[in-house]
C-alpha positions as CSV (number, residue, x, y, z in Angstrom):
1,M,0.0,0.0,0.0
2,N,1.3,3.4,-0.9
3,Q,0.3,5.0,2.4
4,K,2.7,2.7,4.2
5,A,0.2,0.7,6.2
6,K,1.4,-2.1,8.3
7,A,-0.1,-4.3,11.0
8,A,0.8,-2.9,14.4
9,P,2.5,-5.6,16.5
10,S,-0.1,-7.3,18.6
11,N,2.5,-8.8,21.0
12,K,4.0,-5.6,22.6
13,G,4.2,-7.4,25.9
14,A,3.8,-11.0,26.8
15,S,1.4,-13.1,24.6
16,I,-0.3,-16.2,26.0
17,V,-2.1,-18.3,23.4
18,I,-4.9,-20.8,24.1
19,V,-4.9,-23.8,21.8
20,G,-6.5,-27.2,21.5
21,R,-9.1,-29.3,19.6
22,P,-12.6,-27.9,18.9
23,N,-15.1,-27.8,21.8
24,V,-12.7,-28.5,24.6
25,G,-13.6,-25.2,26.3
26,K,-11.0,-22.8,25.0
27,S,-13.3,-19.8,24.6
28,T,-14.9,-20.5,28.0
29,L,-11.4,-20.3,29.5
30,F,-10.7,-17.2,27.5
31,N,-13.8,-15.5,28.8
32,R,-13.0,-16.6,32.4
33,I,-9.5,-15.1,32.3
34,I,-10.5,-11.8,30.7
35,R,-13.5,-11.6,33.0
36,K,-16.1,-11.0,30.4
37,R,-18.2,-12.9,27.9
38,D,-16.4,-11.8,24.8
39,A,-15.8,-14.9,22.7
40,I,-18.8,-16.8,21.4
41,V,-19.4,-20.1,23.3
42,D,-21.5,-22.8,21.8
43,D,-21.8,-26.6,22.0
44,Q,-21.3,-26.8,18.3
45,P,-17.7,-27.5,17.4
46,G,-15.8,-25.0,15.4
47,V,-17.6,-21.8,16.6
48,T,-14.3,-19.9,17.0
49,R,-12.5,-19.4,13.7
50,D,-10.5,-16.2,13.9
51,S,-8.1,-15.6,16.7
52,K,-9.2,-13.0,19.3
53,Y,-6.6,-10.8,21.2
54,R,-7.5,-9.3,24.5
55,I,-5.5,-7.9,27.4
56,A,-5.7,-9.8,30.7
57,D,-4.0,-9.4,34.1
58,W,-3.2,-11.5,37.1
59,N,-1.3,-10.6,40.3
60,G,-0.1,-7.3,38.9
61,K,1.1,-8.7,35.6
62,S,-0.6,-7.9,32.3
63,F,-0.4,-9.9,29.1
64,F,-2.1,-10.5,25.8
65,L,-4.4,-13.5,25.8
66,V,-5.3,-15.1,22.5
67,D,-8.2,-17.3,21.8
68,T,-7.8,-19.5,18.7
69,G,-9.9,-21.9,16.6
70,G,-9.8,-25.6,17.1
71,F,-7.0,-27.8,15.7
72,F,-8.2,-30.6,13.4
73,G,-11.9,-29.5,13.3
74,P,-14.8,-31.5,11.8
75,D,-14.1,-33.1,8.4
76,D,-17.0,-31.1,6.9
77,D,-15.6,-27.7,8.1
78,P,-14.1,-26.1,5.0
79,F,-12.0,-23.8,7.2
80,T,-9.9,-26.4,9.1
81,K,-6.7,-25.6,7.1
82,E,-7.2,-21.8,7.5
83,I,-7.9,-22.1,11.2
84,Q,-4.6,-24.1,11.6
85,Q,-2.7,-21.3,9.8
86,Q,-4.3,-18.7,12.1
87,I,-3.2,-20.7,15.2
88,E,0.4,-20.9,13.9
89,F,0.4,-17.2,13.1
90,A,-0.8,-16.4,16.6
91,S,1.7,-18.7,18.2
92,R,4.8,-17.4,16.4
93,D,5.6,-14.8,19.0
94,A,3.8,-16.5,22.0
95,L,5.6,-16.6,25.3
96,L,3.5,-19.6,26.4
97,L,0.9,-22.0,24.9
98,L,-2.1,-23.2,27.0
99,L,-3.1,-26.6,25.6
100,V,-6.7,-27.2,26.7
101,L,-7.8,-30.8,26.9
102,D,-11.3,-32.3,27.5
103,G,-11.2,-34.0,30.9
104,A,-14.6,-35.5,30.4
105,I,-13.6,-37.8,27.5
106,G,-9.9,-38.3,28.0
107,P,-7.0,-38.1,25.6
108,T,-7.8,-38.7,21.9
109,P,-5.6,-39.4,18.9
110,A,-6.2,-35.8,17.8
111,D,-4.8,-34.6,21.1
112,H,-1.6,-36.6,20.3
113,D,-1.5,-34.9,16.9
114,V,-1.9,-31.5,18.4
115,V,0.9,-32.1,20.9
116,D,3.2,-33.2,18.1
117,L,2.4,-30.1,16.1
118,L,2.9,-27.7,19.0
119,R,6.3,-29.2,19.9
120,R,7.4,-28.2,16.4
121,L,6.7,-24.6,17.4
122,H,9.3,-24.8,20.1
123,K,7.2,-22.9,22.7
124,P,6.6,-23.8,26.4
125,I,3.3,-25.7,26.8
126,L,1.1,-25.9,29.8
127,A,-1.5,-28.7,29.6
128,V,-4.9,-27.6,31.0
129,V,-7.4,-30.4,31.6
130,N,-10.8,-28.8,31.5
131,K,-14.2,-29.9,32.7
132,I,-12.9,-31.2,36.0
133,D,-15.8,-30.1,38.1
134,S,-14.9,-31.6,41.5
135,P,-11.6,-32.3,43.4
136,E,-12.5,-36.0,43.7
137,R,-12.4,-36.4,39.9
138,E,-9.0,-34.8,39.4
139,D,-6.9,-38.0,39.6
140,I,-9.5,-40.2,37.9
141,M,-10.0,-37.9,34.9
142,G,-6.7,-36.2,34.7
143,A,-4.2,-39.1,35.0
144,P,-4.8,-40.6,31.5
145,F,-3.4,-37.3,29.9
146,Y,0.1,-38.1,31.2
147,E,0.4,-40.4,28.1
148,L,0.8,-37.2,26.1
149,G,4.2,-36.8,27.5
150,L,3.7,-33.3,28.9
151,D,5.5,-32.3,32.1
152,S,2.5,-31.2,34.3
153,L,-1.3,-31.1,34.1
154,H,-3.5,-28.4,35.5
155,P,-7.1,-29.6,36.2
156,I,-9.7,-26.9,36.0
157,S,-13.3,-26.2,35.3
158,A,-13.5,-23.1,33.1
159,I,-17.2,-22.8,33.6
160,Q,-17.0,-22.9,37.4
161,G,-13.6,-21.2,37.7
162,T,-12.2,-24.1,39.7
163,G,-8.4,-24.3,39.4
164,V,-8.1,-21.3,37.1
165,G,-6.4,-19.1,39.8
166,D,-3.7,-21.8,40.3
167,L,-3.2,-22.0,36.6
168,L,-2.8,-18.3,36.2
169,D,-0.2,-18.3,39.0
170,E,2.0,-20.5,36.9
171,V,1.1,-18.6,33.7
172,V,2.4,-15.3,35.0
173,S,5.6,-17.0,36.4
174,Y,6.6,-17.3,32.7
175,I,6.4,-13.5,32.2
176,P,9.8,-11.8,32.9
177,E,9.8,-9.0,35.4
178,D,11.1,-6.6,32.8
179,S,8.5,-7.6,30.2
180,P,6.8,-4.4,28.8
181,E,3.2,-3.8,29.6
182,P,0.9,-4.7,26.7
183,Q,0.4,-1.5,24.7
184,Q,-3.2,-0.4,24.4
185,H,-3.9,3.0,22.8
186,T,-6.6,4.8,24.6
187,H,-7.5,7.3,21.8
188,I,-7.0,5.1,18.8
189,P,-9.7,5.6,16.1
190,G,-11.8,2.5,15.6
191,I,-13.0,1.5,12.1
192,A,-15.7,-1.2,11.7
193,L,-15.9,-3.1,8.4
194,L,-19.6,-3.5,7.8
195,G,-21.6,-5.3,5.1
196,R,-23.5,-8.4,4.1
197,P,-21.8,-11.8,4.3
198,N,-19.2,-12.5,1.6
199,V,-18.9,-8.8,0.5
200,G,-15.1,-8.9,1.1
201,K,-14.7,-7.5,4.6
202,S,-12.1,-10.0,5.7
203,T,-10.2,-9.8,2.4
204,L,-10.0,-6.0,2.8
205,L,-8.7,-6.4,6.4
206,N,-6.0,-8.8,5.3
207,S,-5.0,-6.4,2.4
208,L,-4.9,-3.4,4.7
209,C,-2.7,-5.1,7.4
210,G,-0.6,-7.2,5.0
211,S,-1.2,-10.5,6.7
212,E,-3.8,-13.2,7.0
213,R,-5.4,-12.0,10.2
214,S,-8.9,-13.0,9.2
215,I,-10.0,-16.2,7.5
216,V,-11.2,-15.5,4.0
217,S,-13.6,-17.8,2.2
218,P,-16.3,-17.6,-0.5
219,V,-18.7,-19.3,2.0
220,P,-21.0,-16.6,3.4
221,G,-20.9,-16.0,7.2
222,T,-17.3,-17.1,7.7
223,T,-16.5,-14.5,10.3
224,R,-18.6,-14.9,13.5
225,D,-16.8,-12.9,16.2
226,P,-15.7,-9.3,15.5
227,V,-11.9,-9.4,14.9
228,D,-9.8,-6.5,16.2
229,T,-6.5,-5.7,14.3
230,E,-4.4,-2.7,15.0
231,I,-2.6,-1.1,12.0
232,E,-0.4,1.9,11.5
233,V,-0.7,4.2,8.5
234,N,1.7,7.1,8.1
235,G,2.4,7.1,11.9
236,Q,-1.3,7.0,12.9
237,H,-2.7,3.9,14.6
238,Y,-6.2,2.6,13.8
239,L,-8.2,-0.3,15.2
240,L,-9.8,-2.3,12.4
241,I,-12.9,-4.3,13.6
242,D,-13.9,-7.0,11.1
243,T,-17.6,-7.8,11.9
244,A,-19.6,-10.8,11.1
245,G,-21.9,-10.4,8.1
246,V,-25.3,-9.1,9.1
247,R,-28.3,-11.0,7.7
248,R,-32.0,-9.9,7.7
249,R,-33.4,-10.1,11.2
250,G,-35.9,-12.8,10.1
251,K,-33.0,-15.1,9.3
252,T,-31.0,-14.7,12.5
253,G,-32.9,-16.8,15.1
254,H,-31.4,-17.2,18.6
255,G,-28.2,-19.1,17.9
256,I,-24.8,-18.2,16.5
257,E,-26.4,-15.8,13.9
258,H,-28.1,-13.9,16.7
259,F,-24.8,-13.4,18.4
260,T,-23.1,-12.2,15.2
261,L,-25.8,-9.5,14.8
262,V,-25.4,-8.4,18.5
263,R,-21.7,-8.3,18.2
264,S,-21.8,-6.3,14.9
265,K,-23.9,-3.7,16.6
266,A,-21.5,-3.8,19.5
267,A,-18.6,-3.2,17.1
268,L,-20.3,0.0,15.9
269,K,-20.4,1.2,19.4
270,R,-16.6,0.9,19.7
271,C,-15.8,2.5,16.3
272,D,-15.6,6.1,15.1
273,L,-15.9,5.3,11.4
274,A,-17.5,2.5,9.4
275,F,-16.4,1.1,6.1
276,L,-19.7,0.3,4.4
277,M,-18.9,-2.3,1.8
278,I,-21.0,-3.1,-1.3
279,D,-20.6,-6.0,-3.7
280,G,-19.8,-4.4,-7.0
281,I,-21.1,-7.5,-8.9
282,E,-24.5,-7.5,-7.1
283,G,-24.8,-3.8,-6.6
284,L,-26.6,-2.1,-3.7
285,T,-29.3,-4.2,-2.2
286,E,-32.2,-3.7,0.2
287,T,-30.2,-5.5,2.9
288,D,-27.2,-3.2,2.3
289,A,-29.5,-0.2,3.0
290,K,-30.7,-1.8,6.3
291,V,-27.2,-2.7,7.4
292,F,-25.8,0.7,6.6
293,S,-28.6,2.4,8.5
294,L,-27.1,0.9,11.6
295,A,-24.0,3.1,11.2
296,H,-26.1,6.2,10.4
297,D,-28.4,5.7,13.3
298,A,-25.4,5.1,15.6
299,G,-24.0,8.5,14.5
300,K,-20.8,7.1,13.0
301,A,-18.8,8.6,10.2
302,S,-19.0,6.5,7.1
303,L,-17.0,5.7,3.9
304,L,-18.8,3.7,1.2
305,L,-16.6,1.1,-0.5
306,M,-17.7,-0.5,-3.8
307,N,-15.7,-3.7,-3.7
308,K,-14.9,-6.2,-6.4
309,W,-14.6,-3.3,-8.9
310,D,-12.1,-5.3,-10.9
311,T,-14.8,-7.8,-11.9
312,V,-17.3,-5.1,-13.2
313,N,-17.6,-4.5,-16.9
314,K,-17.3,-0.7,-17.1
315,D,-16.6,2.4,-19.1
316,E,-15.9,6.0,-18.2
317,K,-19.6,6.5,-17.2
318,T,-20.0,3.4,-15.0
319,S,-18.7,4.8,-11.7
320,G,-20.9,7.9,-12.0
321,L,-24.0,5.8,-12.6
322,Y,-23.2,3.7,-9.6
323,V,-22.8,6.8,-7.4
324,K,-26.1,8.2,-8.7
325,A,-27.9,4.9,-7.9
326,I,-26.4,4.8,-4.4
327,R,-27.5,8.4,-3.7
328,E,-31.0,7.6,-4.8
329,R,-31.3,4.3,-2.9
330,I,-29.7,5.5,0.4
331,P,-30.2,9.3,0.5
332,F,-29.6,9.3,4.3
333,L,-25.9,8.6,3.5
334,K,-25.5,11.4,1.0
335,Y,-22.6,12.8,3.2
336,A,-20.5,9.6,2.7
337,P,-17.8,9.5,0.0
338,V,-17.8,6.6,-2.4
339,E,-14.6,4.8,-3.4
340,F,-14.3,1.9,-5.9
341,I,-11.8,-0.8,-4.9
342,S,-10.8,-4.4,-5.2
343,A,-9.8,-5.8,-1.8
344,L,-8.5,-9.0,-3.5
345,T,-6.2,-7.3,-6.0
346,Q,-5.6,-4.2,-3.8
347,Q,-6.8,-2.0,-6.6
348,R,-7.3,1.6,-5.3
349,I,-7.1,0.6,-1.6
350,H,-4.4,3.2,-1.3
351,K,-7.2,5.7,-1.7
352,I,-8.9,4.6,1.4
353,F,-6.9,6.2,4.2
354,P,-6.7,9.7,2.7
355,H,-10.5,9.6,3.0
356,V,-10.2,8.3,6.5
357,E,-7.9,11.0,7.7
358,K,-10.2,13.8,6.3
359,I,-13.4,12.2,7.5
360,L,-12.2,11.8,11.0
361,E,-11.0,15.4,11.0
362,N,-14.5,16.4,9.9
363,Y,-16.1,14.1,12.5
364,N,-14.3,16.0,15.2
365,Y,-14.6,19.5,13.8
366,R,-16.2,22.2,15.9
367,V,-17.6,25.3,14.1
368,P,-17.0,28.6,16.0
369,T,-20.3,29.9,17.3
370,A,-19.8,33.3,15.7
371,K,-19.5,31.7,12.2
372,L,-22.6,29.6,12.9
373,N,-24.8,32.5,13.8
374,E,-23.4,34.6,10.9
375,L,-24.6,31.8,8.6
376,L,-28.0,31.6,10.5
377,Y,-28.6,35.3,10.1
378,G,-28.2,35.0,6.3
379,I,-30.4,32.0,6.2
380,I,-33.3,33.7,8.1
381,Q,-33.0,36.8,6.0
382,H,-33.3,34.9,2.7
383,H,-35.2,31.8,3.7
384,P,-37.2,32.2,6.9
385,P,-39.1,29.2,8.4
386,P,-42.4,28.6,6.8
387,V,-45.6,29.7,8.5
388,H,-47.2,27.2,10.9
389,K,-50.9,27.6,11.8
390,G,-50.9,31.2,10.7
391,R,-47.8,32.2,12.6
392,S,-44.1,32.5,11.7
393,P,-41.9,30.6,14.2
394,S,-38.8,32.5,15.3
395,I,-35.3,31.0,15.4
396,Y,-33.0,32.8,17.8
397,Y,-29.5,31.1,17.5
398,W,-27.8,27.8,17.2
399,T,-24.6,26.4,18.7
400,Q,-22.5,23.2,18.3
401,V,-22.6,21.3,21.6
402,S,-20.5,18.2,20.7
403,V,-18.5,16.5,18.0
404,A,-18.3,12.8,16.9
405,P,-20.8,13.3,15.4
406,P,-21.2,17.1,15.1
407,T,-24.3,18.0,17.1
408,F,-26.1,21.3,17.0
409,V,-28.8,22.8,19.3
410,I,-31.1,25.3,17.7
411,F,-33.2,27.6,19.9
412,T,-36.7,28.6,18.8
413,N,-39.9,29.9,20.3
414,D,-41.8,26.8,19.0
415,P,-39.9,23.6,18.2
416,E,-43.1,21.9,17.0
417,A,-43.7,24.6,14.4
418,I,-40.5,23.8,12.5
419,H,-41.2,21.5,9.6
420,F,-38.8,18.6,8.9
421,S,-38.1,19.9,5.5
422,Y,-36.8,23.2,7.0
423,E,-34.6,21.2,9.4
424,R,-33.2,19.3,6.4
425,Y,-32.6,22.6,4.7
426,L,-30.6,23.9,7.7
427,V,-28.5,20.7,7.8
428,N,-27.8,21.0,4.1
429,Q,-26.6,24.5,4.7
430,L,-24.1,23.2,7.3
431,Y,-22.8,20.7,4.7
432,E,-22.5,23.4,2.1
433,N,-20.7,25.9,4.2
434,F,-18.5,23.7,6.4
435,N,-16.7,20.6,5.4
436,F,-18.6,17.7,7.1
437,E,-18.1,15.2,4.3
438,G,-18.3,11.7,5.7
439,T,-20.0,12.5,8.9
440,P,-23.7,12.6,10.0
441,I,-25.0,15.8,11.6
442,R,-27.3,15.8,14.5
443,V,-29.8,18.6,15.3
444,I,-31.7,19.2,18.6
445,W,-34.4,21.8,18.8
446,K,-35.0,23.6,22.1
447,K,-37.7,26.1,23.1
448,K,-36.4,29.4,24.4
449,G,-37.9,32.8,24.8
450,A,-35.0,35.0,23.8
451,R,-34.1,37.9,21.4
452,K,-34.0,37.1,17.8
453,V,-30.7,36.9,15.9
């Protein structure tokens, strides 16, 4: 990428990686250690696919904890190979590997294969025998795992928390006293990648950070958990949040798809800007409009990305026709710039972050009150509010009360007398006179008996 983007190191500080077969309780242990229900937990094997990175602490020591997908997943899971690549990527710089084993069923041939593979990584391994829900069962259920040839076993119950404290005591003993604290930027802009399944969100994330951080597949719905990846572009850090594809509400139910919808909305709460991705082959759909309205309603800055542009038959008029169609179909996003890209071939993705820099500047821009009221005076002189019930409502002044998104309070003697079309006109005047490209504008009307501007 021309703007010198690179994946920011995720292991500034100690990195502890949880590994093991599917459905042995890795995500449950991950949630227990970070003290929140962050990773999706389900009885269905293979729920976790992408690796999740979070900061954890124990006894005054902080470290990155990484939850990974399951080694040697079901034969019908098309992502088994990609998941294994993700695990090896996460483990390259690990200080310690936590191998989670299923104490309820005992060692399996797949466990032996996992151990053989992990030994080739040349990392310290702690064997964690999960699902040991009572002290009386520790010896009975844990002893068979010694056949794996590991030095020590740590019986725990990730659900109940039994034994996890003792496990963490040993985990932090591997962290050197001079190990740097995990670096977590407190003011890093968050960017959520939003769109329908299979629109290319994970491919774009991988292209932007230059590594296979998200599993990419033509099967819709591959990403389930939001994936956080920190990148650096021209000295500025950004947090990319790859969200699960959002389907129509009627198709979500109450299982994994329900959680993906909930987590996609949660990702928007953590971001400043959304990449709203459209499939260039299919064009803008009704579902796109519904998905993108989530970002608009949440007051997030937006950049529309028409992806797969390399596959579209086009001439010099095609992009203009696409933009016209977008503006007509989703007029509520008329403030959002449109860029045409190919995440797969990296065509024009160098255009993305110049947009991002400007949009975030606009998102946090505050207009001086004097300039605002100078504009308002001219508006009222040339285009006063329309008459309501035989009376002309008075507008006194307006002021910007916040940024991200820019929010304005307008004082009038009768808020109910202001027609929505006049509010839209005022907002358009703000867009025309100040550079708010890429950001929604919020307006709040307040009643006030005061002198007129």
